[in-house]
C-alpha positions as CSV (number, residue, x, y, z in Angstrom):
1,M,-142.5,-24.3,18.6
2,E,-139.1,-24.1,16.8
3,N,-139.0,-20.2,17.2
4,E,-139.8,-20.6,20.9
5,V,-136.9,-22.9,21.9
6,F,-134.0,-22.0,19.5
7,H,-131.9,-18.9,19.0
8,F,-130.3,-18.1,15.7
9,E,-127.8,-15.3,15.8
10,N,-128.8,-13.7,12.5
11,R,-132.5,-13.6,13.4
12,N,-132.5,-11.1,16.4
13,D,-131.3,-7.6,16.1
14,W,-128.7,-5.9,18.3
15,E,-130.2,-2.9,20.0
16,D,-127.9,0.0,20.4
17,L,-127.8,1.2,24.0
18,G,-125.5,4.0,23.5
19,Q,-122.1,4.8,24.9
20,G,-120.5,1.8,23.4
21,V,-123.0,-1.0,24.6
22,K,-125.3,-3.1,22.5
23,R,-127.7,-5.8,23.5
24,Q,-129.2,-8.8,21.8
25,I,-132.1,-10.8,23.4
26,A,-131.3,-14.4,22.6
27,V,-134.2,-16.5,24.0
28,H,-136.7,-16.1,26.7
29,N,-140.0,-17.7,28.0
30,Q,-142.1,-17.1,31.2
31,V,-139.3,-18.0,33.6
32,M,-135.9,-17.1,32.0
33,M,-134.3,-14.8,29.6
34,L,-130.7,-15.0,28.0
35,T,-129.2,-11.8,26.6
36,K,-125.7,-10.9,25.0
37,V,-124.3,-7.7,25.7
38,K,-121.4,-6.2,23.6
39,F,-119.1,-3.5,25.3
40,E,-116.5,-1.3,23.6
41,E,-113.3,-0.4,25.7
42,G,-114.2,2.1,28.3
43,A,-118.0,1.4,28.0
44,R,-120.0,0.9,31.4
45,G,-122.9,-0.9,32.6
46,E,-123.9,1.8,35.1
47,L,-124.8,0.7,38.7
48,H,-128.2,-0.2,38.9
49,Q,-130.6,-2.8,40.6
50,H,-133.6,-4.9,39.7
51,P,-135.6,-7.6,41.5
52,H,-134.4,-10.3,38.9
53,T,-131.7,-12.8,39.8
54,Q,-128.9,-12.5,37.2
55,I,-126.0,-14.7,36.2
56,S,-123.2,-13.1,34.1
57,Y,-120.7,-15.0,32.2
58,V,-117.8,-13.2,30.4
59,K,-117.6,-14.5,26.9
60,S,-114.8,-12.2,25.9
61,G,-112.9,-9.1,27.2
62,V,-112.0,-7.8,30.6
63,F,-114.3,-6.1,33.0
64,H,-114.2,-4.4,36.4
65,Y,-117.4,-5.9,37.8
66,T,-119.2,-4.6,40.9
67,I,-121.6,-6.3,43.1
68,G,-122.6,-4.6,46.1
69,D,-119.4,-3.0,47.6
70,V,-117.2,-5.6,46.1
71,V,-115.2,-5.2,42.8
72,H,-113.5,-7.9,40.9
73,V,-111.7,-8.0,37.6
74,M,-113.4,-10.5,35.5
75,K,-112.1,-12.1,32.2
76,E,-113.0,-14.6,29.6
77,G,-114.7,-17.7,31.4
78,D,-115.4,-16.0,34.5
79,S,-118.9,-15.8,35.9
80,C,-120.9,-14.3,38.6
81,I,-124.4,-14.4,40.2
82,I,-126.3,-11.4,41.4
83,P,-129.2,-11.7,43.8
84,G,-132.2,-9.6,43.1
85,N,-132.2,-5.9,44.3
86,I,-128.3,-5.8,44.9
87,V,-126.7,-2.8,43.3
88,H,-124.3,-3.9,40.4
89,G,-122.6,-2.8,37.4
90,C,-119.5,-2.9,35.2
91,E,-116.8,-1.2,33.4
92,C,-115.1,-2.6,30.3
93,I,-111.3,-2.7,30.5
94,S,-110.9,-4.6,27.2
95,A,-113.6,-4.7,24.5
96,G,-115.9,-7.9,25.2
97,E,-119.1,-9.6,25.4
98,L,-121.3,-10.7,28.5
99,I,-123.8,-13.4,28.4
100,D,-126.6,-12.6,30.9
101,S,-129.5,-14.6,32.2
102,F,-132.4,-13.4,34.3
103,N,-135.0,-15.0,36.3
104,P,-137.9,-13.8,36.0
105,P,-137.3,-12.5,32.5
106,R,-136.6,-8.7,32.1
107,E,-139.9,-7.5,30.8
108,D,-138.6,-4.0,30.4
109,F,-136.2,-5.1,27.8
110,L,-139.1,-6.6,25.7
111,L,-140.9,-3.2,25.8
112,Q,-137.8,-1.3,24.4
């Protein structure tokens, strides 16, 4: 059970998504997933949409974050919730890390 409920930083690999973005799946079960995403300055999370509800928390850095047709500057400590099927993305203004949670889990992340 320990491996199913705890996340230890050094036990999960970071996946290089290219163009200055890396992702690590922290923990997940059948109903939730928590990920960490590192961005180099200037890197983008291109506009996209998915059926999952997403919450993003800015652990560090500064981002221009787009949800639908609204853009906000988000910095350390800020967060947002993205309803399913809403177009969203971000541009990293100052290198940083996002903590993202998904409900239901992103099965597509597990297949990569």
